[in-house]
C-alpha positions in Angstrom: 81.7 133.2 75.5 82.5 136.1 77.8 85.5 136.0 80.5 83.2 135.5 83.4 80.9 133.5 81.7 83.3 131.1 80.5 85.3 131.1 83.9 82.0 130.5 85.5 81.2 127.4 83.1 84.8 126.1 84.1 84.4 126.4 87.6 81.0 124.4 87.4 82.8 121.8 85.1 85.6 121.1 87.4 83.4 120.9 90.7 81.5 118.5 88.8 84.2 116.5 87.7 85.7 117.1 91.2 82.7 115.5 92.5 82.5 112.8 90.5 86.0 111.7 91.0 85.6 112.0 94.7 82.3 109.6 94.5 84.5 107.4 92.6 86.7 107.3 95.2 84.4 107.2 98.1 82.7 103.8 96.3 86.1 101.9 95.9 87.1 100.0 98.9 89.2 101.5 101.2 92.7 100.0 101.1 94.6 99.0 104.3 97.7 102.0 105.4 99.8 101.3 108.2 100.1 103.9 110.7 102.2 102.4 113.5 105.3 100.0 113.4 104.5 96.5 113.7 106.1 94.2 116.3 104.3 90.6 116.2 105.0 86.9 116.2 104.2 83.2 114.7 102.0 81.3 117.2 99.5 83.0 119.9 99.0 81.3 123.2 96.5 79.0 123.9 93.2 79.9 124.7 92.8 78.8 127.9 92.3 80.0 131.8 95.5 82.0 131.6 94.8 83.7 128.8 94.7 87.1 130.4 98.1 86.6 132.1 99.6 85.4 128.5 98.2 88.7 126.7 99.7 91.1 129.8 102.9 89.2 129.0 102.7 90.1 125.6 102.0 93.7 125.9 104.5 94.0 128.6 107.1 92.8 126.3 106.3 95.6 123.7 104.8 93.7 121.0 101.8 95.9 119.7 100.0 93.2 117.5 99.4 89.6 117.9 99.2 87.3 114.8 96.4 84.8 115.8 95.0 81.2 114.3 97.2 78.7 116.7 95.9 79.6 120.2 92.5 81.2 119.5 90.3 79.5 116.4 86.8 79.2 117.7 84.4 82.4 117.3 84.3 82.2 120.9 87.9 82.1 121.9 88.5 84.8 119.2 85.9 86.9 120.6 87.9 86.8 124.1 91.2 87.0 122.1 89.8 90.0 120.9 88.4 91.6 124.2 91.9 91.0 125.8 93.7 92.7 122.8 91.2 95.4 123.4 92.3 95.4 127.4 96.0 95.5 127.1 96.3 98.0 123.9 97.4 95.5 121.4 95.8 94.9 117.3 94.9 91.6 116.2 95.3 89.6 112.7 92.9 87.1 112.6 92.6 83.8 110.8 89.2 83.6 109.2 89.1 79.9 109.3 86.8 79.4 106.5 84.4 81.8 108.0 82.3 84.0 105.1 84.3 87.1 104.6 81.0 89.0 105.9 81.0 87.4 109.1 84.7 87.7 110.0 85.3 89.6 113.1 84.8 93.4 113.0 86.1 94.9 115.8 88.6 98.3 116.2 91.4 95.8 117.5 91.4 93.7 114.4 94.1 95.3 112.1 93.3 92.7 109.6 93.0 88.8 108.5 95.7 86.1 107.9 95.0 84.7 104.7 97.9 82.4 103.6 101.2 81.8 104.8 103.8 81.0 101.8 102.0 80.5 99.0 103.2 79.4 95.4 102.6 81.3 92.1 100.0 79.0 91.3 97.7 80.1 94.2 98.0 84.0 93.3 94.7 84.6 91.1 92.7 83.0 94.1 94.5 85.1 96.8 93.9 88.1 94.7 90.2 87.4 94.5 90.2 87.2 98.2 91.9 90.4 99.0 89.2 92.1 96.9 86.3 90.5 98.6 87.8 91.5 102.0 88.5 94.9 100.9 84.8 95.2 99.8 83.5 93.4 103.1 86.5 94.6 105.5 87.5 98.0 104.2 90.8 99.6 106.0 91.9 96.0 107.1 94.7 94.2 106.0 94.2 91.0 103.8 97.9 89.3 105.1 99.6 87.1 103.1 103.2 86.0 103.8 105.7 85.0 101.4 108.6 82.2 101.4 112.5 83.1 101.8 114.7 83.2 98.9 118.1 81.4 99.6 117.0 78.5 101.0 113.2 78.0 99.4 113.2 76.0 95.7 111.5 77.3 92.4 109.6 74.4 92.9 107.8 76.2 96.0 107.5 79.6 94.7 106.2 78.3 91.5 108.4 79.9 89.3 112.2 80.3 88.0 113.5 83.1 90.4 112.6 84.4 93.5 112.5 87.6 91.9 110.1 86.9 89.6 108.1 85.3 92.5 108.0 88.7 94.8 107.2 90.8 91.4 103.9 88.6 90.4 103.0 88.1 93.9 102.7 92.5 94.0 101.7 92.9 90.9 98.9 89.8 90.6 97.6 90.0 93.9 98.1 93.5 94.9 98.5 93.4 98.6 99.0 96.5 101.0 102.0 94.8 103.1 104.8 92.4 101.4 105.9 90.2 104.1 108.3 87.3 104.0 110.0 84.9 106.3 114.0 84.2 106.5 116.0 82.4 109.5 119.4 83.2 108.6 122.1 80.6 110.1 125.1 82.2 112.2 127.2 79.4 113.1 130.8 79.2 113.2 130.6 76.6 110.2 127.8 78.7 108.4 127.3 82.1 108.0 124.3 82.6 105.9 123.7 86.6 106.7 124.3 87.7 103.3 121.5 85.8 102.0 119.1 87.3 104.6 120.1 91.0 103.0 120.0 89.9 99.5 116.2 88.5 100.4 115.7 91.9 102.1 117.1 93.8 99.1 115.2 91.9 96.8 111.4 92.7 99.0 112.5 96.1 99.5 112.6 97.1 95.9 109.2 95.5 95.0 107.8 97.3 98.0 109.3 100.8 96.7 108.0 100.3 93.2 104.5 99.5 94.5 104.5 102.1 97.6 103.7 99.8 100.1 105.3 99.0 103.6 107.3 95.6 103.9 107.5 93.3 107.2 109.7 90.1 107.5 109.7 87.2 110.0 113.2 86.3 111.7 114.1 83.4 113.8 114.2 83.3 118.0 114.3 79.5 118.4 116.1 76.5 117.6 114.0 74.0 115.0 114.6 71.6 112.2 118.5 72.6 110.8 117.6 75.9 112.3 120.0 77.1 115.2 119.2 78.9 118.9 120.3 82.9 118.1 121.9 84.8 121.2 120.5 88.0 122.1 123.1 89.9 119.9 122.1 87.5 117.1 118.0 88.4 117.3 119.1 92.2 117.5 121.6 91.7 114.3 118.2 90.1 112.6 115.8 93.2 113.6 118.3 96.0 113.1 119.3 95.0 109.6 115.7 94.7 108.4 115.7 98.2 109.7 118.4 99.3 107.5 116.5 98.1 104.9 113.5 100.0 105.7 111.2 97.3 107.3 108.2 98.5 108.5 107.4 95.5 110.6 109.4 92.9 112.5 108.1 89.2 113.5 109.4 86.3 115.6 109.4 83.0 115.3 107.9 82.0 117.4 106.1 83.6 120.4 104.7 80.4 121.8 106.7 77.0 121.5 104.7 74.9 118.6 104.7 71.4 118.9 105.5 68.6 116.8 108.5 66.9 115.0 110.1 69.9 113.9 110.3 71.5 117.2 111.8 68.7 120.1 113.8 71.3 121.5 111.2 73.6 122.2 112.6 77.3 123.3 110.5 79.9 121.7 109.5 82.9 123.3 107.2 81.2 125.8 107.7 77.4 126.5 104.9 74.8 126.2 104.1 74.9 129.7 103.6 78.9 129.9 107.0 79.7 131.2 108.8 82.5 129.7 112.2 81.5 128.4 115.1 83.4 128.4 114.3 84.9 124.8 111.2 86.6 126.7 113.4 89.2 128.4 115.9 89.4 125.5 112.6 90.4 123.3 111.5 92.8 125.6 114.8 94.7 125.8 115.0 94.9 122.1 111.5 95.6 121.5 111.4 98.6 124.0 114.3 99.9 121.7 112.5 99.4 118.7 108.9 100.5 119.9 110.8 104.0 120.5 112.2 104.4 117.1 108.9 103.0 115.5 107.1 106.8 115.0 110.2 108.0 113.4 111.0 104.6 111.0 107.0 105.2 109.7 108.2 108.6 108.5 111.1 107.1 106.3 111.3 106.1 103.2 114.6 103.9 102.1 116.6 105.3 99.2 119.8 102.8 99.5 121.5 100.6 101.7 125.3 100.1 101.8 127.4 97.1 102.9 130.9 98.1 104.1 133.3 95.2 104.9 136.4 95.3 106.6 139.4 96.4 104.6 136.6 98.4 102.0 137.2 102.2 101.3 134.1 103.3 103.4 134.2 107.0 101.6 134.0 105.5 97.9 131.0 102.9 99.1 129.4 105.8 101.0 129.4 108.8 97.9 126.8 110.8 98.4 125.4 109.4 101.5 125.1 111.7 104.6 127.9 109.6 106.3 131.1 110.5 104.8 133.6 108.3 105.8 134.0 105.5 108.7 136.9 103.9 110.0 137.7 100.4 109.2 135.2 97.7 110.0 132.4 95.9 109.6 129.1 97.9 109.1 125.5 98.2 107.3 124.3 101.7 106.4 120.6 102.3 105.5 119.9 105.6 104.0 116.2 107.2 104.2 114.1 110.5 103.6 112.1 111.6 106.1 108.6 113.0 105.4 109.8 116.4 106.3 112.5 116.8 103.8 115.4 115.5 106.1 117.9 112.8 105.2 118.2 110.2 107.8 120.9 107.2 108.1 120.9 104.3 110.1 124.2 102.9 111.1 124.6 99.1 111.8 127.5 97.0 113.3 127.3 94.0 110.9 129.0 91.6 113.9 127.0 89.9 116.3 130.1 89.0 118.5 131.7 91.9 118.9 131.2 95.9 119.8 132.1 98.7 117.5 133.5 102.2 117.7 133.8 103.6 114.9 135.4 107.0 114.2 132.1 109.0 111.9 132.5 111.7 109.8 128.9 113.2 108.8 128.6 115.6 105.8 127.2 118.9 107.1 126.8 120.7 110.1 127.5 117.9 112.7 125.5 120.6 115.2 122.5 120.0 113.9 122.5 116.2 113.4 120.3 114.7 116.0 119.7 110.8 117.0 116.1 109.0 117.5 116.9 107.9 121.4 116.1 104.4 121.9 115.0 105.0 125.7 112.8 107.8 124.9 112.2 108.3 121.4 113.6 111.7 121.2 115.3 113.4 118.8 118.6 114.0 120.9 121.6 116.3 119.9 124.6 114.0 118.5 126.9 112.7 121.4 130.6 111.7 121.0 131.0 108.4 123.0 134.6 109.2 123.2 135.3 113.0 123.7 138.7 112.4 124.8 139.7 111.0 121.3 140.2 112.8 117.9 137.2 112.9 115.6 133.6 111.4 116.5 133.7 108.2 117.9 130.1 106.0 118.0 129.8 102.9 119.9 127.5 100.1 118.7 126.8 97.3 120.3 127.2 93.8 118.9 124.4 93.7 116.2 123.0 97.0 117.7 121.8 99.7 115.0 121.6 103.7 115.6 119.3 106.1 113.8 120.7 109.7 112.7 118.6 112.6 111.3 120.2 115.1 109.2 118.9 118.6 107.7 
């Protein structure tokens, strides 16, 4: 075959193969791809005459996703919920409630559908079939499922001997587009369960990275059952810790105060009678900062997480990370790569009752380092919080984290 003829033949073959591949891809149901950082909650407001006020209040507190299924239940109520989400710039996760998949609401504000909370492994095959059905009839939407926690759920609840196996099988067998779980760590003088929260995040982070999907998690903001009522700093600790592990969504338990035997104290973000509790302004303040970090967080891939305890040699633990050393203290350090090739690091104060003022040594030229400003979302030059002292001082409020970008 002459060179020109052979080249033409190969070009035609390549083109035919390309279009065949594109055709096959076009025929495959579109999977959900997360574009924006998710700030959401459990328990939506009741579907009553006060809905407009309540949904404006949700948006004012910098939430961007409403998780439905409690307040709005009927098709008419969900239609009103969709209308209000569109009005206030919110996305919505709808609970199908037994509707046929092809009859579930399909609107631009509908991010996806809540299929199941805390399934056992025995339910994974049926959930996998549901996920495929939703992909077929609602391409591009999220089929959302939330998992049990690790340290205080049991093998009987997971349906397998270990939590790692539970998460691995869920990811592999169900094939979800977002990995999600709930965990409510105790932070009391007599019981500090925060390390278990980190262990749970570590397991989920590992499997989310393996599957190349984002993960979200629920955390606690209210007293219920054996769980305590957190301070604003303890709420912030839970959120910034999730961010250090690479979470792409954080969700409050709960927004509207549920009723029932487990919730006699009330005290969620909104009380049973519709009044904002002190947690409303706490969430609003924290969410305002997280919403500014969100666009940058969505461009980051987690590469490592380091815990530095008091008395430990930070320089040894942080070898190879963007931070060379820290003065003694209690810290959590999340390390990332940015989609533009830069490195990123989130430095967290692991203490929720005290501020921290570490002297920090970064690797490389500090003049080229940028911080993501939590008031504007813009990248700003690195600032020394105590310029009269030797070295670079960075102040961290109780439970707070700060995000830095390095060349």
